[in-house]
VEXDREN-2710 file (C-alpha; in Angstrom, 1 decimal):
% VEXDREN-2710
k/r/px/py/pz
1/MET/0.0/0.0/-0.1
2/ALA/1.9/3.1/-1.3
3/LEU/1.8/6.3/0.8
4/SER/0.1/9.4/-0.4
5/GLN/1.7/12.7/-1.1
6/HIS/-0.3/13.9/2.1
7/ASP/1.2/11.1/4.1
8/LEU/4.5/11.5/3.0
9/LEU/4.8/15.2/3.9
10/ARG/3.0/14.3/7.5
11/LEU/5.8/11.5/8.1
12/LEU/8.6/13.7/6.9
13/GLU/7.6/16.4/9.4
14/SER/7.1/14.0/12.3
15/LEU/10.6/12.6/11.7
16/ARG/12.0/16.1/11.5
17/SER/10.7/16.9/14.9
18/ALA/11.5/13.6/16.6
19/ASP/14.8/13.0/18.5
20/GLY/17.1/10.3/17.4
21/LEU/15.6/7.5/18.9
22/GLU/12.2/8.4/18.3
23/LEU/13.3/8.7/14.7
24/VAL/14.3/5.3/14.4
25/ARG/11.4/4.1/16.1
26/GLY/9.1/5.9/13.8
27/VAL/10.8/4.6/10.7
28/ALA/10.9/1.1/12.0
29/GLU/7.1/1.2/12.9
30/ARG/6.1/2.5/9.2
31/MET/8.4/0.2/7.4
32/LEU/7.1/-2.9/9.3
33/GLN/3.6/-1.8/8.9
34/GLU/4.1/-1.2/5.2
35/LEU/5.8/-4.8/4.8
36/ILE/2.8/-6.3/6.8
37/GLU/0.1/-4.7/4.4
38/ALA/2.1/-5.9/1.5
39/GLU/2.3/-9.2/2.8
40/ALA/-1.6/-9.2/3.6
41/THR/-2.3/-8.0/-0.1
42/ALA/-0.3/-10.8/-1.5
43/ARG/-2.0/-13.3/0.8
44/ILE/-5.4/-11.8/-0.3
45/GLY/-4.5/-11.7/-4.0
46/ALA/-5.8/-8.0/-4.2
47/GLU/-5.3/-4.4/-2.9
48/TRP/-7.8/-2.4/-0.7
49/ASN/-11.3/-2.4/-2.9
50/GLU/-9.6/-3.8/-5.8
51/HIS/-11.6/-6.4/-7.9
52/THR/-9.5/-9.1/-9.2
53/GLU/-9.9/-12.9/-10.2
54/THR/-7.0/-13.7/-7.8
55/ARG/-8.9/-12.5/-4.8
56/THR/-9.0/-15.3/-2.1
57/ALA/-10.3/-13.5/1.0
58/PHE/-11.6/-9.9/2.2
59/ARG/-10.2/-7.7/4.8
60/ASN/-12.0/-7.4/8.1
61/GLY/-10.4/-4.4/9.7
62/HIS/-7.2/-4.6/12.0
63/ARG/-6.1/-5.6/15.6
64/ASP/-3.3/-4.1/17.6
65/LYS/-0.1/-5.7/18.0
66/THR/3.0/-4.5/20.0
67/LEU/6.4/-5.5/19.0
68/SER/9.2/-5.0/21.5
69/THR/12.3/-3.7/20.1
70/GLN/15.6/-2.0/20.8
71/ALA/14.2/1.1/19.4
72/GLY/11.3/0.6/22.0
73/ASP/7.6/-0.6/21.7
74/LEU/6.3/-0.4/17.9
75/ASP/2.5/-0.2/17.7
76/LEU/1.5/-2.3/14.6
77/ALA/-2.1/-3.2/13.2
78/ILE/-2.4/-6.9/11.8
79/PRO/-5.0/-7.1/9.0
80/LYS/-7.9/-9.2/10.0
81/LEU/-9.9/-11.6/7.4
82/ARG/-13.6/-12.1/7.3
83/ALA/-12.6/-15.9/6.7
84/GLY/-9.5/-17.8/8.1
85/SER/-6.6/-16.0/9.7
86/PHE/-3.6/-14.1/8.8
87/PHE/-0.4/-13.5/10.7
88/PRO/2.5/-11.9/8.9
89/ALA/5.5/-14.2/8.5
90/LEU/7.6/-11.2/9.1
91/LEU/6.6/-11.6/12.8
92/GLU/5.3/-15.3/12.9
93/ARG/3.4/-16.6/15.6
94/ARG/5.6/-16.6/18.7
95/ARG/8.0/-14.8/16.7
96/ARG/12.0/-15.4/17.3
97/ILE/12.3/-12.3/19.4
98/ASP/9.5/-13.5/21.5
99/GLN/10.8/-17.1/21.4
100/ALA/14.1/-15.9/22.7
101/LEU/12.5/-13.6/25.4
102/TYR/10.3/-16.4/26.8
103/ALA/13.4/-18.8/26.6
104/VAL/15.5/-16.1/28.8
105/ILE/12.4/-15.5/31.2
106/MET/11.8/-19.3/31.9
107/GLU/15.6/-19.7/32.1
108/ALA/16.0/-17.0/34.6
109/TYR/12.9/-18.3/36.7
110/VAL/14.3/-21.9/36.6
111/HIS/17.7/-20.3/37.7
112/GLY/16.1/-18.7/40.8
113/VAL/16.3/-15.1/39.4
114/SER/14.0/-12.8/41.1
115/THR/11.1/-11.1/39.5
116/ARG/12.5/-7.7/39.6
117/SER/15.7/-9.1/38.2
118/VAL/13.6/-10.7/35.5
119/ASP/11.8/-7.5/34.9
120/ASP/15.2/-5.7/34.5
121/LEU/16.5/-8.5/32.1
122/VAL/13.3/-7.9/30.0
123/LYS/14.0/-4.1/29.9
124/ALA/17.5/-4.6/28.9
125/LEU/16.3/-6.9/25.9
126/GLY/14.5/-3.9/24.6
127/ALA/11.1/-4.1/25.9
128/ASP/10.6/-0.7/27.7
129/THR/7.7/-1.7/29.7
130/GLY/9.3/-4.4/31.4
131/ILE/7.1/-7.3/32.4
132/SER/4.6/-7.9/35.2
133/LYS/4.6/-10.7/37.8
134/SER/1.5/-12.1/36.2
135/GLU/3.1/-12.2/32.9
136/VAL/6.2/-14.0/34.4
137/SER/3.7/-16.7/35.7
138/ARG/1.8/-17.0/32.7
139/ILE/5.0/-17.4/30.7
140/CYS/6.4/-20.0/33.1
141/GLN/3.2/-22.0/33.1
142/ASP/4.2/-23.1/29.5
143/LEU/6.9/-25.4/31.5
144/ASP/4.1/-27.2/33.4
145/GLY/3.3/-29.6/30.7
146/GLN/6.8/-31.0/30.4
147/LEU/7.3/-30.8/34.1
148/THR/4.2/-32.6/35.0
149/ALA/5.1/-35.3/32.6
150/PHE/8.2/-35.6/34.3
151/ARG/6.8/-36.0/37.8
152/SER/4.2/-38.6/36.4
153/ARG/6.6/-40.7/34.2
154/PRO/6.4/-44.3/34.6
155/LEU/9.1/-46.0/37.0
156/ASP/8.6/-49.6/36.0
157/HIS/11.5/-49.4/33.4
158/VAL/13.9/-50.8/36.1
159/ARG/14.1/-51.9/39.7
160/PHE/15.6/-49.5/42.3
161/PRO/16.9/-51.4/45.1
162/TYR/17.9/-48.2/47.2
163/VAL/15.6/-45.2/47.4
164/TYR/16.6/-42.1/49.4
165/LEU/14.2/-39.6/50.7
166/ASP/14.6/-36.3/52.5
167/ALA/12.8/-32.9/52.9
168/THR/13.6/-29.2/52.7
169/TYR/11.7/-26.2/53.6
170/CYS/10.7/-23.2/51.4
171/LYS/8.2/-20.2/52.2
172/ALA/4.8/-19.8/50.3
173/ARG/1.7/-18.0/50.6
174/VAL/-1.1/-20.0/51.6
175/GLU/-4.6/-18.1/52.3
176/HIS/-3.0/-14.9/52.5
177/GLN/-0.3/-16.2/55.1
178/ILE/3.4/-16.7/54.5
179/VAL/4.2/-20.3/55.8
180/SER/6.8/-23.1/55.7
181/ARG/6.1/-25.6/53.1
182/ALA/7.8/-29.1/52.9
183/VAL/9.5/-30.2/49.5
184/VAL/10.3/-33.9/49.6
185/ILE/12.2/-35.5/47.0
186/ALA/13.1/-39.2/46.3
187/THR/16.1/-40.4/44.5
188/GLY/16.8/-43.9/43.5
189/ILE/19.6/-46.1/42.7
190/THR/19.2/-48.8/40.0
191/GLU/20.5/-52.3/40.0
192/ASP/23.2/-51.5/37.6
193/GLY/24.3/-48.5/39.7
194/GLY/22.3/-45.7/37.7
195/ARG/20.8/-42.7/39.6
196/GLU/17.4/-40.9/39.0
197/VAL/15.2/-38.5/40.6
198/LEU/12.1/-40.6/41.4
199/GLY/9.5/-37.7/42.4
200/VAL/9.0/-34.6/44.2
201/MET/5.9/-33.2/46.1
202/VAL/5.0/-30.1/48.0
203/GLY/2.8/-30.1/51.3
204/ASP/2.1/-29.0/54.8
205/SER/4.7/-30.8/56.8
206/GLU/6.2/-34.3/57.1
207/THR/3.3/-36.0/58.4
208/GLU/2.3/-39.7/57.9
209/VAL/-0.3/-38.8/55.7
210/PHE/1.8/-36.6/53.5
211/TRP/4.7/-39.1/53.2
212/THR/1.9/-42.1/52.5
213/GLU/0.4/-40.1/49.6
214/PHE/4.1/-39.5/48.1
215/LEU/5.2/-42.9/48.4
216/ARG/1.8/-44.5/47.1
217/HIS/2.2/-42.1/44.2
218/LEU/5.7/-43.7/43.4
219/ARG/4.3/-47.1/43.9
220/GLU/1.6/-46.2/41.4
221/ARG/4.0/-45.1/38.9
222/GLY/5.6/-48.6/39.0
223/LEU/8.5/-48.3/41.6
224/THR/9.5/-51.8/42.4
225/GLY/12.5/-53.7/43.8
226/VAL/13.1/-51.4/46.9
227/ARG/15.2/-53.4/49.3
228/LEU/16.3/-50.3/51.6
229/VAL/14.8/-47.0/52.2
230/ILE/17.3/-44.3/53.6
231/GLY/15.8/-41.1/55.4
232/ASP/15.7/-39.1/58.5
233/HIS/13.9/-40.2/61.6
234/HIS/10.5/-38.3/61.3
235/LEU/7.8/-40.4/62.8
236/GLY/5.4/-40.0/60.0
237/LEU/8.0/-40.7/57.5
238/VAL/8.9/-44.1/59.1
239/LYS/5.3/-45.2/59.6
240/ALA/4.7/-44.4/55.9
241/ILE/7.7/-46.5/54.9
242/ARG/6.6/-49.2/56.9
243/LYS/2.9/-49.1/55.6
244/VAL/3.6/-48.5/51.9
245/MET/7.2/-50.1/51.3
246/LEU/6.5/-53.5/52.3
247/GLY/9.4/-55.6/52.1
248/ALA/11.9/-52.9/52.4
249/ALA/14.2/-52.1/55.3
250/TYR/14.7/-48.7/56.7
251/GLN/18.1/-47.1/57.2
252/ARG/18.2/-44.0/59.6
253/CYS/20.5/-41.3/58.4
254/ARG/23.5/-41.5/60.5
255/VAL/24.1/-37.7/59.5
256/HIS/20.8/-36.5/61.0
257/PHE/21.2/-39.0/63.9
258/LEU/24.5/-37.3/65.0
259/ARG/22.5/-33.8/64.9
260/ASN/19.8/-35.4/67.2
261/VAL/22.8/-36.4/69.7
262/PHE/24.3/-33.1/69.6
263/SER/21.1/-31.6/70.8
264/VAL/21.0/-33.4/74.0
265/ILE/24.9/-33.3/75.0
266/ASN/26.7/-30.0/76.1
267/LYS/28.8/-27.8/73.8
268/GLU/32.1/-29.1/74.8
269/ALA/31.5/-32.9/74.0
270/PRO/30.1/-33.1/70.4
271/GLU/33.3/-34.1/68.7
272/MET/34.3/-36.7/71.1
273/ALA/30.8/-38.2/70.8
274/ALA/30.8/-38.0/67.0
275/ALA/34.0/-39.7/66.7
276/THR/33.0/-42.3/68.9
277/ILE/29.6/-43.0/67.2
278/ARG/31.4/-43.1/63.8
279/THR/33.5/-46.1/64.8
280/ILE/30.1/-48.0/64.6
281/PHE/30.0/-47.3/60.9
282/ALA/33.8/-48.4/60.5
283/GLN/33.4/-51.9/61.4
284/PRO/34.2/-54.7/58.7
285/THR/31.3/-57.0/59.2
286/ALA/27.8/-56.8/60.3
287/ASP/28.2/-58.6/63.4
288/ALA/31.0/-56.2/64.3
289/VAL/28.7/-53.1/63.5
290/ARG/26.0/-54.5/66.0
291/THR/28.3/-55.1/68.5
292/GLN/30.2/-51.7/68.4
293/LEU/26.9/-50.1/68.7
294/ASP/26.3/-51.6/72.1
295/THR/30.0/-51.0/73.1
296/VAL/29.6/-47.3/72.1
297/ALA/26.2/-47.1/74.0
298/ASP/27.8/-48.3/77.2
299/MET/30.9/-45.9/76.8
300/LEU/28.9/-42.8/76.2
301/GLY/26.1/-44.0/78.5
302/LYS/28.5/-43.3/81.6
303/GLN/28.6/-39.6/80.8
304/PHE/25.4/-39.2/78.5
305/PRO/22.8/-41.7/79.6
306/LYS/20.4/-40.1/77.1
307/VAL/22.8/-40.8/74.0
308/LYS/22.8/-44.5/75.3
309/GLU/19.2/-44.5/75.1
310/MET/19.1/-43.2/71.7
311/LEU/21.5/-45.4/70.3
312/LEU/19.9/-48.7/71.6
313/GLU/16.6/-47.5/70.6
314/ALA/17.8/-46.8/67.0
315/LYS/20.1/-49.9/66.9
316/ASP/18.1/-51.6/64.1
317/ASP/17.3/-48.4/62.0
318/LEU/21.0/-47.3/62.3
319/THR/22.5/-50.7/61.4
320/ALA/20.1/-51.8/58.7
321/PHE/22.9/-51.1/55.9
322/ALA/25.0/-53.8/57.5
323/ALA/22.7/-56.6/55.7
324/PHE/23.7/-55.4/52.4
325/PRO/27.0/-55.6/50.4
326/GLU/29.8/-54.2/52.1
327/ARG/30.9/-52.1/49.1
328/HIS/27.6/-50.2/49.3
329/TRP/27.9/-49.2/53.1
330/LYS/29.4/-45.8/52.7
331/LYS/26.8/-44.9/50.2
332/ILE/23.8/-46.2/51.9
333/GLN/24.2/-45.0/55.6
334/SER/23.0/-41.6/55.2
335/THR/20.9/-39.3/52.7
336/ASN/24.2/-37.4/51.7
337/PRO/23.6/-38.4/48.1
338/LEU/20.3/-36.3/48.2
339/GLU/22.2/-33.4/49.9
340/ARG/23.8/-31.9/46.7
341/ILE/20.4/-32.0/45.1
342/ASN/18.7/-30.2/48.1
343/ARG/21.5/-27.6/48.2
344/GLU/20.8/-26.8/44.6
345/VAL/17.1/-26.6/45.3
346/LYS/17.8/-24.1/48.0
347/ARG/20.1/-22.0/46.3
348/ARG/17.7/-21.3/43.5
349/THR/14.6/-21.2/45.8
350/ASP/16.2/-18.5/48.3
351/VAL/16.4/-16.3/45.5
352/VAL/12.6/-16.3/45.1
353/GLN/12.4/-16.2/49.0
354/VAL/8.6/-16.2/49.2
355/PHE/6.4/-18.2/46.4
356/PRO/2.9/-16.8/45.5
357/ASN/1.6/-20.4/46.1
358/ASP/2.4/-24.2/46.1
359/ASP/2.2/-24.7/42.2
360/ALA/4.9/-21.9/41.7
361/LEU/7.2/-23.6/44.3
362/LEU/6.6/-27.1/42.7
363/ARG/7.1/-25.6/39.3
364/LEU/10.6/-24.2/40.1
365/VAL/11.8/-27.3/42.2
366/THR/10.7/-29.5/39.5
367/ALA/12.5/-27.6/36.6
368/VAL/15.7/-27.7/38.9
369/LEU/15.5/-31.6/39.4
370/PHE/14.7/-31.8/35.6
371/GLU/17.8/-29.8/34.8
372/LEU/19.8/-31.8/37.1
373/LEU/18.7/-35.3/35.9
374/PRO/21.1/-35.5/33.1
375/ASN/24.0/-35.0/35.6
376/LEU/23.3/-37.1/38.2
377/ASP/25.1/-40.3/36.9
378/VAL/28.0/-38.4/34.9
379/LYS/30.5/-39.9/37.5
380/ARG/30.7/-43.6/37.2
381/ARG/33.3/-44.1/39.9
382/GLY/31.6/-45.5/43.2
383/ARG/28.5/-46.7/41.4
384/LEU/26.2/-49.0/43.6
385/VAL/26.0/-52.0/41.2
386/VAL/23.6/-54.2/43.2
END
C-alpha cells in the first residue's frame, strides 16, 4: 500500500521533529507496517477495494499488536480476514524475538532469578515496559506440561533397590499467609548403579499422611524392587515407609542421627561423641557393626545416659545397612547423595524467597530437578552396582 503525498509530507514532518531514538522507532514502525500490509495484499490477492480474479479473501479491519524492539515498543496493526486467519511471516507466531525472550524468562526463573531481576532483564532486551509478575507466571506455566510429565513418568522400566528420601523447607503464601512448606524429594539407585530423581511433592509438613501419599504415588507409577529406604527419623516418614514400602528395610540417616545427639549433650562434647559413634560405621562385618553399637552405647552412657538410650532405641534402624553388600555401606548409611540436590534446590529457591503459591514452588523445584537429571549419573566411579 503506497503512501500518498499527504502521508509522505506528514511522515517527513514528524521525523524532523523527533529525537534520534524516536526517529528510528517511527521509521521502523512505518516500515514494518508497510511490509505487513504488502504481505496481506499478496495473501489476499488484491489491494484495498480492488476487484481481481485472484482474490481469495476479504479484509475485516485490524487488530493491535505491540512489537518490543531495541528502539522501543512499536505499535503495529495486523490485518484481519472475514474468513480464515492471517499473521505476517515477518513476525511469525511466537516470533523469534518472543521465543528468545520467553526462553530467557523461563531460564531466569528456573535459575532462581527474582521477579524484579527478570523485569530488569526484559527491559535490557528492549521491552521498555518490562514485564509484570502475572506475565512471568503465565510464561512459566508453559513449562507445566513437560514438568508434569516428568513428575508422573512411569518408573517400571527398571528396579530401584535403594531409595533416598529427604525434605527441605521453603516459604510460600497459603490463604494470604506466609508459611513454611515441605518439599520432599526421592531419588533411587538402579540395579546397575544408575541414579534417578523419582519424585517430588510439596505439602504442609512431614506428616504420615503426606509421606504416605507421596510414597503411594511412587508405587502407582511402577516403583518396584525397593530393598532399603534411607531417610531421616521423622515419625511420619518411618510409619509411611513401613506401611507402603512392604518388604523394604529402613536405614536411619547417620548424619541426621548425629545432629539429634548433639541436641542432648553439652557444647564441649560433640566432637568426642561424634568420633566415638562413627566407629560403629567403620566396622568390617555386620556382626561387628552391631556389637560396636552396644559398646559405644555403654561408653557414652556413663556421661550421657540420654545418648545411650537413643543408640539402643535406634539400633535396628542405624545398622540396617549392614545387611547389604559391604561395598555399598558408605553410600547407604545416610542421605548424603540427596544433599547436593537439596543444596541446589535451596540455592535457586532462596532467590525467590517467598513463592506466591504451592504450584509456583513445585514448578521451580521440578524444573531444577529436571535440569539436574542428566548430570546425576555422569561420574561412574563409586556406582552402587547391586
